A tleap script that builds the chain and sets N, CA, C and O, in Angstrom:
source leaprc.protein.ff14SB
mol = sequence {
  NMET ILE ASP GLN ALA TRP ILE ILE GLU ILE
  PHE SER HIE LEU GLU ASN GLY ASN PRO GLN
  VAL PHE PHE GLU HIE VAL SER ASP ASP VAL
  VAL TRP GLU VAL THR GLY THR HIE PRO LEU
  ALA GLY ARG LEU TYR ILE LYS THR ARG LEU
  HIE TYR TRP ASN HIE LEU LYS ILE CLYS
}
set mol.1.N position { 13.528 -33.675 -6.841 }
set mol.1.CA position { 14.235 -33.859 -5.737 }
set mol.1.C position { 14.207 -32.664 -4.734 }
set mol.1.O position { 14.642 -31.645 -5.270 }
set mol.2.N position { 13.889 -32.515 -3.652 }
set mol.2.CA position { 13.709 -31.636 -2.408 }
set mol.2.C position { 15.024 -31.368 -1.709 }
set mol.2.O position { 15.517 -32.168 -0.913 }
set mol.3.N position { 15.649 -30.048 -2.085 }
set mol.3.CA position { 16.930 -29.780 -1.683 }
set mol.3.C position { 17.048 -28.184 -0.995 }
set mol.3.O position { 15.912 -27.764 -0.776 }
set mol.4.N position { 17.606 -27.666 -0.789 }
set mol.4.CA position { 17.876 -26.434 -0.073 }
set mol.4.C position { 17.359 -25.222 -1.333 }
set mol.4.O position { 16.509 -24.334 -1.268 }
set mol.5.N position { 18.171 -25.594 -2.320 }
set mol.5.CA position { 17.693 -24.910 -3.565 }
set mol.5.C position { 16.331 -24.621 -3.890 }
set mol.5.O position { 15.809 -23.523 -4.086 }
set mol.6.N position { 15.698 -26.073 -3.926 }
set mol.6.CA position { 14.529 -25.978 -4.427 }
set mol.6.C position { 13.230 -25.007 -3.285 }
set mol.6.O position { 12.242 -24.344 -3.602 }
set mol.7.N position { 13.793 -25.316 -2.009 }
set mol.7.CA position { 12.889 -24.458 -0.833 }
set mol.7.C position { 13.530 -23.217 -0.944 }
set mol.7.O position { 12.928 -22.555 -0.098 }
set mol.8.N position { 14.261 -22.575 -1.383 }
set mol.8.CA position { 14.361 -21.357 -1.603 }
set mol.8.C position { 13.745 -20.896 -2.745 }
set mol.8.O position { 13.250 -19.772 -2.665 }
set mol.9.N position { 13.634 -21.610 -4.002 }
set mol.9.CA position { 12.932 -21.388 -5.102 }
set mol.9.C position { 11.709 -21.202 -4.792 }
set mol.9.O position { 11.201 -20.120 -5.089 }
set mol.10.N position { 10.936 -22.203 -4.122 }
set mol.10.CA position { 9.206 -22.181 -3.755 }
set mol.10.C position { 9.063 -20.869 -2.697 }
set mol.10.O position { 8.228 -20.037 -3.051 }
set mol.11.N position { 9.649 -20.646 -1.673 }
set mol.11.CA position { 9.747 -19.497 -0.890 }
set mol.11.C position { 9.865 -18.143 -1.544 }
set mol.11.O position { 9.215 -17.181 -1.136 }
set mol.12.N position { 10.666 -18.077 -2.521 }
set mol.12.CA position { 11.036 -17.053 -3.027 }
set mol.12.C position { 9.771 -16.310 -3.951 }
set mol.12.O position { 9.800 -15.115 -4.244 }
set mol.13.N position { 8.943 -17.011 -4.250 }
set mol.13.CA position { 7.367 -16.676 -4.911 }
set mol.13.C position { 6.621 -15.849 -3.582 }
set mol.13.O position { 5.990 -14.850 -3.925 }
set mol.14.N position { 6.626 -16.064 -2.568 }
set mol.14.CA position { 6.236 -15.229 -1.495 }
set mol.14.C position { 7.049 -13.780 -1.480 }
set mol.14.O position { 6.582 -12.641 -1.493 }
set mol.15.N position { 8.246 -14.166 -1.451 }
set mol.15.CA position { 8.964 -12.640 -1.157 }
set mol.15.C position { 8.609 -11.772 -2.394 }
set mol.15.O position { 8.541 -10.548 -2.277 }
set mol.16.N position { 8.355 -12.467 -3.713 }
set mol.16.CA position { 8.237 -11.754 -4.986 }
set mol.16.C position { 6.922 -11.343 -5.307 }
set mol.16.O position { 6.609 -10.807 -6.370 }
set mol.17.N position { 6.273 -11.561 -4.513 }
set mol.17.CA position { 4.492 -11.245 -4.591 }
set mol.17.C position { 3.812 -12.109 -5.505 }
set mol.17.O position { 2.794 -11.734 -6.087 }
set mol.18.N position { 4.358 -13.351 -5.683 }
set mol.18.CA position { 3.640 -14.467 -6.320 }
set mol.18.C position { 3.132 -15.618 -5.659 }
set mol.18.O position { 3.309 -16.733 -6.149 }
set mol.19.N position { 2.523 -15.454 -4.604 }
set mol.19.CA position { 1.989 -16.388 -3.903 }
set mol.19.C position { 1.332 -17.692 -4.223 }
set mol.19.O position { 1.419 -18.779 -3.652 }
set mol.20.N position { 0.519 -17.247 -5.482 }
set mol.20.CA position { -0.235 -18.663 -6.381 }
set mol.20.C position { 1.117 -19.731 -6.487 }
set mol.20.O position { 1.208 -20.804 -5.890 }
set mol.21.N position { 1.790 -19.338 -7.098 }
set mol.21.CA position { 2.949 -20.614 -6.991 }
set mol.21.C position { 3.381 -21.199 -5.850 }
set mol.21.O position { 3.711 -22.383 -5.773 }
set mol.22.N position { 3.394 -20.415 -4.956 }
set mol.22.CA position { 3.848 -20.884 -3.746 }
set mol.22.C position { 3.205 -21.799 -3.077 }
set mol.22.O position { 3.729 -22.776 -2.543 }
set mol.23.N position { 1.763 -21.458 -3.079 }
set mol.23.CA position { 0.410 -22.420 -2.567 }
set mol.23.C position { 0.263 -23.415 -3.491 }
set mol.23.O position { -0.380 -24.393 -3.109 }
set mol.24.N position { 0.742 -23.426 -4.743 }
set mol.24.CA position { 0.566 -24.817 -5.478 }
set mol.24.C position { 1.265 -25.799 -4.888 }
set mol.24.O position { 0.830 -26.944 -5.008 }
set mol.25.N position { 2.409 -25.581 -4.178 }
set mol.25.CA position { 3.183 -26.480 -3.446 }
set mol.25.C position { 2.666 -27.035 -1.996 }
set mol.25.O position { 3.056 -28.037 -1.396 }
set mol.26.N position { 1.728 -26.139 -1.637 }
set mol.26.CA position { 1.261 -26.630 -0.260 }
set mol.26.C position { 0.202 -27.556 -0.219 }
set mol.26.O position { -0.772 -27.459 -0.966 }
set mol.27.N position { 0.365 -28.601 0.758 }
set mol.27.CA position { -0.880 -29.545 0.529 }
set mol.27.C position { -1.973 -29.222 1.192 }
set mol.27.O position { -1.898 -28.619 2.263 }
set mol.28.N position { -3.111 -29.573 0.654 }
set mol.28.CA position { -4.687 -28.937 0.797 }
set mol.28.C position { -5.001 -29.316 2.153 }
set mol.28.O position { -5.878 -28.594 2.629 }
set mol.29.N position { -4.477 -30.413 3.106 }
set mol.29.CA position { -4.520 -30.299 4.478 }
set mol.29.C position { -3.528 -30.267 5.394 }
set mol.29.O position { -3.224 -31.092 6.256 }
set mol.30.N position { -2.862 -28.787 4.994 }
set mol.30.CA position { -1.853 -28.403 5.784 }
set mol.30.C position { -2.224 -28.012 6.965 }
set mol.30.O position { -3.393 -27.631 7.035 }
set mol.31.N position { -1.529 -27.982 8.036 }
set mol.31.CA position { -1.755 -27.465 9.358 }
set mol.31.C position { -0.558 -26.429 9.677 }
set mol.31.O position { 0.588 -26.873 9.760 }
set mol.32.N position { -0.798 -25.131 9.846 }
set mol.32.CA position { 0.434 -24.153 10.015 }
set mol.32.C position { 0.320 -23.527 11.067 }
set mol.32.O position { -0.829 -23.296 11.444 }
set mol.33.N position { 1.319 -23.106 11.785 }
set mol.33.CA position { 1.305 -22.670 13.011 }
set mol.33.C position { 2.074 -21.350 12.944 }
set mol.33.O position { 3.258 -21.290 12.612 }
set mol.34.N position { 1.173 -20.086 13.347 }
set mol.34.CA position { 1.814 -19.145 13.152 }
set mol.34.C position { 2.230 -18.396 15.012 }
set mol.34.O position { 1.379 -17.896 15.748 }
set mol.35.N position { 3.256 -18.500 15.240 }
set mol.35.CA position { 3.581 -18.108 16.723 }
set mol.35.C position { 3.773 -16.792 17.039 }
set mol.35.O position { 4.442 -16.114 16.260 }
set mol.36.N position { 3.280 -16.251 18.113 }
set mol.36.CA position { 3.391 -15.034 18.851 }
set mol.36.C position { 2.193 -14.811 19.488 }
set mol.36.O position { 1.236 -15.584 19.532 }
set mol.37.N position { 2.289 -13.730 19.976 }
set mol.37.CA position { 0.863 -13.213 20.522 }
set mol.37.C position { 0.172 -12.162 19.834 }
set mol.37.O position { -0.753 -11.577 20.398 }
set mol.38.N position { 0.551 -11.847 18.601 }
set mol.38.CA position { -0.193 -11.117 17.817 }
set mol.38.C position { -1.695 -11.675 17.344 }
set mol.38.O position { -2.030 -12.820 17.648 }
set mol.39.N position { -2.605 -10.771 16.560 }
set mol.39.CA position { -3.911 -11.242 16.087 }
set mol.39.C position { -3.645 -12.365 15.053 }
set mol.39.O position { -4.562 -13.185 14.993 }
set mol.40.N position { -2.484 -12.611 14.138 }
set mol.40.CA position { -2.726 -13.378 13.517 }
set mol.40.C position { -1.865 -14.904 14.011 }
set mol.40.O position { -1.517 -15.832 13.282 }
set mol.41.N position { -1.699 -14.754 15.431 }
set mol.41.CA position { -0.965 -15.869 15.843 }
set mol.41.C position { -2.051 -17.146 15.874 }
set mol.41.O position { -3.201 -16.766 16.096 }
set mol.42.N position { -1.937 -18.195 15.742 }
set mol.42.CA position { -2.443 -19.299 16.174 }
set mol.42.C position { -2.220 -20.466 14.797 }
set mol.42.O position { -1.332 -20.409 13.946 }
set mol.43.N position { -3.415 -21.581 14.919 }
set mol.43.CA position { -3.403 -22.756 14.004 }
set mol.43.C position { -4.182 -22.531 13.069 }
set mol.43.O position { -5.253 -21.974 13.309 }
set mol.44.N position { -3.814 -22.931 11.700 }
set mol.44.CA position { -4.601 -22.776 10.502 }
set mol.44.C position { -4.798 -24.111 10.007 }
set mol.44.O position { -3.911 -24.952 9.863 }
set mol.45.N position { -6.037 -24.249 9.753 }
set mol.45.CA position { -6.245 -25.805 9.152 }
set mol.45.C position { -6.697 -25.902 7.793 }
set mol.45.O position { -7.031 -27.003 7.356 }
set mol.46.N position { -6.747 -24.821 7.041 }
set mol.46.CA position { -7.240 -24.517 5.958 }
set mol.46.C position { -6.514 -23.705 4.885 }
set mol.46.O position { -6.141 -22.546 5.066 }
set mol.47.N position { -6.334 -24.420 3.714 }
set mol.47.CA position { -5.294 -23.784 2.701 }
set mol.47.C position { -5.528 -22.317 2.467 }
set mol.47.O position { -4.736 -21.386 2.607 }
set mol.48.N position { -7.112 -22.308 1.978 }
set mol.48.CA position { -7.434 -21.030 1.493 }
set mol.48.C position { -7.238 -19.646 2.486 }
set mol.48.O position { -7.060 -18.493 2.094 }
set mol.49.N position { -7.326 -20.117 3.847 }
set mol.49.CA position { -6.854 -19.061 5.049 }
set mol.49.C position { -5.789 -18.610 4.847 }
set mol.49.O position { -5.579 -17.403 4.726 }
set mol.50.N position { -4.537 -19.901 4.742 }
set mol.50.CA position { -3.190 -19.152 4.626 }
set mol.50.C position { -2.990 -18.402 3.648 }
set mol.50.O position { -2.106 -17.549 3.730 }
set mol.51.N position { -3.850 -18.551 2.351 }
set mol.51.CA position { -3.608 -17.998 0.999 }
set mol.51.C position { -4.123 -16.539 1.357 }
set mol.51.O position { -3.474 -15.611 0.875 }
set mol.52.N position { -5.265 -16.225 2.183 }
set mol.52.CA position { -5.594 -14.894 2.574 }
set mol.52.C position { -4.577 -14.328 3.438 }
set mol.52.O position { -4.315 -13.139 3.259 }
set mol.53.N position { -4.084 -14.831 4.155 }
set mol.53.CA position { -3.271 -14.299 5.295 }
set mol.53.C position { -1.857 -14.025 4.729 }
set mol.53.O position { -0.980 -13.413 5.339 }
set mol.54.N position { -1.743 -14.540 3.516 }
set mol.54.CA position { -0.291 -14.056 2.961 }
set mol.54.C position { -0.467 -12.769 2.231 }
set mol.54.O position { 0.522 -12.170 1.810 }
set mol.55.N position { -1.827 -12.256 2.038 }
set mol.55.CA position { -1.903 -10.876 1.436 }
set mol.55.C position { -1.641 -10.027 2.335 }
set mol.55.O position { -0.887 -9.100 2.039 }
set mol.56.N position { -2.136 -10.111 3.534 }
set mol.56.CA position { -1.919 -9.125 4.349 }
set mol.56.C position { -0.712 -8.878 4.469 }
set mol.56.O position { 0.176 -9.729 4.410 }
set mol.57.N position { -0.526 -7.499 4.680 }
set mol.57.CA position { 1.119 -6.452 4.787 }
set mol.57.C position { 1.263 -6.100 6.417 }
set mol.57.O position { 0.743 -5.148 6.998 }
set mol.58.N position { 2.042 -7.048 6.935 }
set mol.58.CA position { 2.412 -6.610 8.145 }
set mol.58.C position { 3.897 -5.933 8.503 }
set mol.58.O position { 4.998 -6.471 8.384 }
set mol.59.N position { 3.610 -4.674 8.948 }
set mol.59.CA position { 4.813 -3.972 8.963 }
set mol.59.C position { 5.218 -3.717 10.396 }
set mol.59.O position { 6.258 -3.106 10.644 }
savepdb mol mol.pdb
quit
């Protein structure tokens, strides 16, 4: 069942440095939009690119 607790659990893997578990729940045909005017802004259509971007440390 998808509820707030489930969503928090899934995203906690990103927070805790375990993106592999998070991306197991991301559809292969995901379209992800990163807003803003920074170099990472734009639309991503490939799950593997999202996984790569997640490893970047933005401070």
